[in-house]
C-alpha positions in Angstrom: 177.4 100.3 41.4 177.6 98.0 39.7 176.7 98.3 36.0 173.4 96.5 34.0 175.0 94.4 31.7 172.7 94.4 28.6 171.9 91.1 26.6 171.8 91.0 23.4 169.0 88.1 23.4 166.3 88.7 20.8 162.6 86.4 22.0 160.9 86.0 19.0 157.1 86.3 18.4 156.5 83.1 18.0 157.0 82.5 21.5 156.0 85.2 22.9 152.5 84.7 21.1 152.5 80.4 22.5 153.6 82.5 25.7 150.2 84.1 25.1 148.5 81.8 24.2 149.5 79.1 27.1 148.2 81.5 29.3 144.6 82.5 28.4 144.1 78.4 28.8 145.8 78.8 31.3 143.0 81.2 32.6 139.7 79.6 30.4 140.6 76.8 33.0 140.5 79.1 36.0 137.7 81.2 35.0 135.9 77.2 34.5 137.2 75.9 37.4 135.6 79.1 39.4 132.3 78.9 38.4 132.4 74.7 39.0 133.0 76.1 42.2 130.4 78.8 42.6 128.1 76.5 41.5 129.0 73.5 44.3 128.8 76.4 46.7 125.7 77.4 45.7 124.7 74.4 45.2 125.8 73.7 49.3 124.5 76.8 50.1 120.5 75.4 49.2 121.4 72.0 50.7 122.1 73.5 53.9 119.0 75.8 53.7 116.7 73.1 53.1 118.9 71.8 56.1 117.4 74.2 58.5 114.4 74.1 57.1 113.5 70.4 57.3 115.3 71.0 60.9 112.8 73.5 61.6 109.9 71.2 60.8 110.8 68.3 62.3 111.1 70.8 65.8 107.9 71.2 65.0 106.2 68.0 64.2 108.0 67.1 67.6 106.7 69.7 69.5 102.8 68.5 68.5 103.4 64.7 69.2 105.3 64.9 72.8 102.6 68.2 73.5 100.4 65.7 72.1 101.3 62.6 73.5 101.1 64.1 77.0 97.8 65.0 76.6 96.9 62.2 76.0 99.0 60.6 79.0 97.1 63.2 80.4 93.9 63.3 80.3 94.1 59.6 80.3 95.1 60.1 83.9 92.8 62.7 85.0 89.9 60.2 84.5 91.6 58.2 86.7 91.8 60.5 89.0 87.8 61.1 89.0 86.8 57.5 88.9 88.7 56.8 92.0 87.3 60.2 93.9 83.7 58.8 92.4 84.7 56.1 94.0 85.8 57.5 97.2 82.8 60.0 96.8 80.3 57.2 96.6 81.9 55.2 100.2 82.1 58.8 101.9 78.4 59.7 101.3 77.7 56.0 102.3 79.3 55.6 105.3 77.2 60.0 106.3 74.1 58.1 105.2 75.3 55.7 107.7 76.6 57.8 110.2 73.7 60.3 110.0 70.5 57.4 110.3 72.8 56.0 113.5 73.2 60.0 114.9 68.9 60.0 114.1 68.4 56.8 115.8 67.0 57.7 119.6 
């Protein structure tokens, strides 16, 4: 077992005061950096929330635009189909009248 040797080196109070002052300055810097980090974190969080909100709004806007576009296209197709069906019905009605006329002749 080794014996501990006692050193007689002394540390001055001035040295300890300087070390304490350096530690306090370093702690101030660490706190300042931590506060800046928290500020940046909060700003990043707020930005993320704004982006998510805007993304939701854009999704709703795009959904509405697609529905309107499809609705307009479908209404146009429906109008075209009704127009063509009307023409076909008119043609068929004319044929029915001609056939009835021919059938009614003695």
